[in-house]
TORBA-793623 format. One record per residue (C-alpha): x, y, z; residue number from 1. Coordinates in nm, 4 decimals. Example, Ala and Ser with C-alpha at 12.3 -4.5 7.8 and 13.67 -1.06 7.14 Angstrom:
// TORBA-793623
         u         v         w  num
    1.2300   -0.4500    0.7800    1
    1.3670   -0.1060    0.7140    2
//
This chain:
// TORBA-793623
         u         v         w  num
    1.2394    1.3841    1.0995    1
    1.0459    1.2298    0.8044    2
    0.6758    1.1811    0.8880    3
    0.5187    0.9038    0.6811    4
    0.1471    0.8359    0.6461    5
    0.0438    0.5051    0.4844    6
   -0.3146    0.4062    0.4056    7
   -0.4442    0.0610    0.3322    8
   -0.6215   -0.0689    0.0196    9
   -0.8734    0.1858   -0.1099   10
   -1.1834   -0.0137   -0.2134   11
   -1.3865    0.1032   -0.5060   12
   -1.5801    0.4244   -0.5690   13
   -1.6853    0.4416   -0.1994   14
   -1.3246    0.4431   -0.0831   15
   -1.1992    0.6940   -0.3407   16
   -1.4935    0.9324   -0.2852   17
   -1.4474    0.9073    0.0883   18
   -1.0852    1.0202    0.0676   19
   -1.1804    1.2993   -0.1678   20
   -1.4848    1.4245    0.0215   21
   -1.4260    1.7536    0.1918   22
   -1.0562    1.7199    0.1343   23
   -1.0479    1.4344    0.3887   24
   -0.7096    1.2955    0.2842   25
   -0.5447    1.6344    0.2722   26
   -0.6800    1.7186    0.6135   27
   -0.5456    1.3869    0.7460   28
   -0.2092    1.4726    0.5896   29
   -0.2150    1.8100    0.7663   30
   -0.3227    1.6535    1.0963   31
   -0.0146    1.4314    1.0975   32
    0.2096    1.6884    0.9319   33
    0.2945    1.4068    0.6923   34
    0.5878    1.4630    0.4535   35
    0.4945    1.1632    0.2395   36
    0.1621    0.9896    0.1905   37
    0.1628    0.6393    0.0415   38
   -0.1769    0.4797   -0.0531   39
   -0.2422    0.1328   -0.1815   40
   -0.4741    0.1765   -0.4817   41
   -0.4951   -0.1638   -0.6449   42
   -0.8700   -0.1998   -0.5647   43
   -0.9665    0.1582   -0.6238   44
   -1.1615    0.1084   -0.9470   45
   -1.5227    0.0029   -0.9690   46
   -1.5374   -0.3726   -1.0032   47
   -1.1750   -0.4237   -0.8805   48
   -0.8334   -0.3270   -1.0101   49
   -0.7168    0.0267   -1.0839   50
   -0.7970    0.2581   -1.3740   51
   -0.6291    0.5793   -1.4797   52
   -0.9247    0.7722   -1.3361   53
   -0.9157    0.6023   -0.9926   54
   -0.5372    0.6439   -0.9699   55
   -0.5473    1.0071   -1.0755   56
   -0.8289    1.0790   -0.8309   57
   -0.6268    0.9349   -0.5419   58
   -0.3262    1.1412   -0.6469   59
   -0.5327    1.4575   -0.6711   60
   -0.6868    1.3822   -0.3304   61
   -0.3400    1.3940   -0.1685   62
   -0.1581    1.0652   -0.2232   63
    0.2057    1.1154   -0.3118   64
    0.2787    0.7516   -0.4019   65
    0.0239    0.4875   -0.4982   66
    0.1294    0.1247   -0.4601   67
   -0.0308   -0.1893   -0.6171   68
   -0.0781   -0.5574   -0.5643   69
   -0.2199   -0.8698   -0.7262   70
   -0.5047   -0.6775   -0.8995   71
   -0.2785   -0.4028   -1.0468   72
   -0.2927   -0.5451   -1.3993   73
   -0.6618   -0.6461   -1.3971   74
   -0.7625   -0.3343   -1.5950   75
   -0.5615   -0.2923   -1.9193   76
   -0.6571    0.0741   -1.9498   77
   -0.4147    0.1533   -1.6680   78
   -0.1117    0.0060   -1.8373   79
    0.0016    0.3277   -2.0100   80
   -0.0302    0.5255   -1.6880   81
    0.1787    0.2677   -1.5102   82
    0.4564    0.3409   -1.7605   83
    0.4110    0.7180   -1.7527   84
    0.3225    0.8279   -1.4005   85
    0.6078    0.8711   -1.1537   86
    0.3723    0.8319   -0.8558   87
    0.2551    0.4792   -0.9447   88
    0.4395    0.1682   -0.8272   89
    0.3484   -0.1934   -0.9073   90
    0.4935   -0.5031   -0.7395   91
    0.8614   -0.5240   -0.8256   92
    0.8731   -0.9039   -0.8366   93
    0.6571   -0.9279   -1.1522   94
    0.8615   -1.0092   -1.4664   95
    1.0395   -0.7056   -1.6167   96
    0.8245   -0.7214   -1.9316   97
    0.5078   -0.5988   -1.7536   98
    0.4166   -0.2240   -1.7507   99
    0.5368    0.0093   -1.4806  100
    0.8132    0.0132   -1.2233  101
    0.8474   -0.1704   -0.8916  102
    1.0026    0.1170   -0.6958  103
    1.0553    0.4890   -0.6994  104
    1.2941    0.7338   -0.5299  105
    1.1297    1.0531   -0.4226  106
    1.2793    1.3558   -0.2473  107
    1.1410    1.4451    0.0929  108
    1.3087    1.7578    0.2248  109
    1.6800    1.6849    0.2114  110
    1.6316    1.3039    0.2040  111
    1.5776    1.0620   -0.0806  112
    1.3125    0.8044    0.0073  113
    1.3085    0.4719   -0.1790  114
    0.9525    0.3265   -0.1958  115
    0.9360   -0.0457   -0.2919  116
    0.6282   -0.2518   -0.3661  117
    0.6457   -0.6318   -0.3661  118
    0.3894   -0.9161   -0.3855  119
    0.3877   -1.2087   -0.1488  120
    0.4060   -1.5593   -0.2857  121
    0.2496   -1.7672    0.0004  122
   -0.1076   -1.8526   -0.1058  123
   -0.0719   -1.6111   -0.3951  124
    0.0757   -1.6037   -0.7462  125
    0.4152   -1.7626   -0.8096  126
    0.6606   -1.4744   -0.8315  127
    1.0244   -1.4150   -0.7529  128
    1.0600   -1.4275   -0.3774  129
    0.9932   -1.0807   -0.2330  130
    1.3053   -1.0957   -0.0102  131
    1.5207   -1.1645   -0.3087  132
    1.3629   -0.8807   -0.5056  133
    1.4020   -0.6254   -0.2221  134
    1.7634   -0.7323   -0.1666  135
    1.8486   -0.6740   -0.5315  136
    1.6807   -0.3318   -0.5358  137
    1.8671   -0.2183   -0.2210  138
    2.1974   -0.3281   -0.3746  139
    2.1197   -0.1781   -0.7138  140
    2.0203    0.1604   -0.5653  141
    2.2907    0.1710   -0.2986  142
    2.4053    0.5355   -0.2575  143
    2.1015    0.6668   -0.4378  144
    1.8644    0.6757   -0.1382  145
    1.8721    0.7678    0.2285  146
    1.5657    0.5979    0.3578  147
    1.3866    0.2812    0.2281  148
    1.0181    0.1889    0.2721  149
    0.8424   -0.1294    0.1499  150
    0.4781   -0.2233    0.0928  151
    0.4486   -0.6009    0.0937  152
    0.1131   -0.7006   -0.0531  153
    0.0684   -1.0444    0.0855  154
   -0.1765   -1.2945    0.2280  155
    0.0392   -1.4699    0.4962  156
    0.1181   -1.2709    0.8045  157
    0.4281   -1.4805    0.8574  158
    0.5644   -1.3810    0.5178  159
    0.5219   -1.0102    0.5974  160
    0.6849   -1.0535    0.9396  161
    0.9701   -1.2507    0.7836  162
    1.0466   -0.9764    0.5278  163
    1.0467   -0.7113    0.8022  164
    1.2667   -0.9077    1.0397  165
    1.5010   -1.0023    0.7600  166
    1.5547   -0.6378    0.6610  167
    1.5302   -0.5004    1.0101  168
    1.7619   -0.2005    1.0226  169
    1.8028   -0.1854    0.6427  170
    1.4442   -0.0766    0.5683  171
    1.3056    0.2151    0.7659  172
    0.9455    0.0968    0.7325  173
    0.7704   -0.2249    0.6226  174
    0.3942   -0.2285    0.6078  175
    0.1624   -0.4965    0.4805  176
   -0.1420   -0.4613    0.2590  177
   -0.3944   -0.6940    0.0910  178
   -0.6063   -0.8532    0.3666  179
   -0.8201   -0.5362    0.4252  180
   -0.8123   -0.5967    0.8031  181
   -0.5990   -0.3712    1.0152  182
   -0.3655   -0.5494    1.2564  183
   -0.2838   -0.4328    1.6077  184
    0.0943   -0.4896    1.5962  185
    0.2357   -0.1525    1.4914  186
    0.5857   -0.1483    1.6356  187
    0.9502   -0.0540    1.5904  188
    1.1651   -0.3629    1.5561  189
    1.5002   -0.3995    1.7431  190
    1.7059   -0.2867    1.4402  191
    1.4963    0.0247    1.3853  192
    1.2417   -0.0801    1.1237  193
    0.8908    0.0425    1.1750  194
    0.6380   -0.2309    1.1030  195
    0.2720   -0.3243    1.0837  196
    0.1467   -0.6535    0.9382  197
   -0.1528   -0.4940    0.7573  198
   -0.2690   -0.1384    0.7210  199
   -0.6329   -0.2447    0.6692  200
   -0.8513   -0.0741    0.4118  201
   -1.0203    0.2532    0.3219  202
   -1.3827    0.2024    0.2288  203
   -1.7182    0.0780    0.3488  204
   -1.7313   -0.1354    0.6648  205
   -2.0910   -0.2448    0.5856  206
   -1.9890   -0.5481    0.3791  207
   -1.7054   -0.8041    0.3812  208
   -1.3638   -0.6544    0.3020  209
   -1.5355   -0.3649    0.1221  210
   -1.7659   -0.5917   -0.0912  211
   -2.1441   -0.6317   -0.0473  212
   -2.2170   -0.9129    0.1987  213
   -2.4534   -1.0956   -0.0401  214
   -2.1806   -1.1189   -0.3053  215
   -1.9449   -1.2949   -0.0629  216
   -2.2220   -1.5210    0.0711  217
   -2.2830   -1.6313   -0.2875  218
   -1.9160   -1.7054   -0.3392  219
   -1.8931   -1.9232   -0.0258  220
   -2.2302   -2.1068   -0.0586  221
   -2.3370   -2.1209   -0.4260  222
   -1.9745   -2.1108   -0.5471  223
   -2.0607   -2.0020   -0.9017  224
   -1.8951   -1.6862   -1.0454  225
   -2.0600   -1.3594   -0.9580  226
   -1.9777   -0.9905   -0.9802  227
   -1.8362   -0.8382   -0.6615  228
   -2.0178   -0.5151   -0.5892  229
   -1.8628   -0.2651   -0.3522  230
   -2.0386   -0.2141   -0.0210  231
   -2.1757    0.1314    0.0576  232
   -2.1826    0.3634    0.3602  233
   -2.0092    0.3579    0.6971  234
   -1.6678    0.4333    0.5416  235
   -1.3456    0.4275    0.7463  236
   -0.9824    0.5021    0.6989  237
   -0.7226    0.2511    0.8097  238
   -0.3450    0.3005    0.7969  239
   -0.0344    0.3737    0.9975  240
    0.1911    0.6634    1.0829  241
    0.5668    0.6443    1.1081  242
    0.8358    0.8889    1.2132  243
    1.1855    0.8275    1.0697  244
    1.5110    0.9892    1.1830  245
    1.6647    1.1379    0.8759  246
    2.0220    1.1040    1.0087  247
    2.0102    0.7388    1.0959  248
    1.7348    0.6159    0.8680  249
    1.5750    0.4413    1.1584  250
    1.2107    0.4473    1.2564  251
    1.1290    0.6125    1.5903  252
    0.7517    0.5900    1.5984  253
    0.4971    0.3451    1.4541  254
    0.1265    0.3594    1.5288  255
   -0.2063    0.2777    1.3700  256
   -0.4286    0.5332    1.2093  257
   -0.8061    0.4741    1.2126  258
   -1.0962    0.7083    1.1648  259
   -1.3894    0.8345    0.9673  260
//
């Protein structure tokens, strides 16, 4: 049995510090006896994006793999780390010229787990279709992995569901990130793929999607550019837990993780 713990977008200093504080992420890993912890860190830096410091802090706090999204490349100082760190994954459907890799294969016990990160294209940036990208990776790495997992960082719920249904039985787990709002649809699909539309976020619940309320009010009313400041206090963890049969590569359990 492979036990997989996945946490949603970590937002700013508040989110990173919350996972670090008192060894919170490591304790959560122990609570679920997780073999592999995947954390989305594309919003982990102060002011958005990801920096070497925020990524390294998440890794030191207990994340085994850190995935990205549409803000991965916002901070240029992280580019070298994307190339060098084997625990960082950026969306695979960016052009090959960009820094970093779109998937990694990591050993978990006797199994090889393929972790893929893709970016949605509906209401987002024009990229290669995520389904096409995932299909190519699965074919390219055929025989090199035992279990495959995918983080689809996307806006449209239908696009996330489509990818999961399309690869039902071929991917052990598909989880969505990006919207910062946890969904209530954790399930195991008929073919054996564990699925949740969005993991939610790790950070302050006092604002709007982890950002101070006044910043978002300004955006929707005044409409002029302004700096998004991270909200503070009342932090929560959102994510999901999956159990995967090592022999079959199928998911047996999928449920939400929520707490403070």
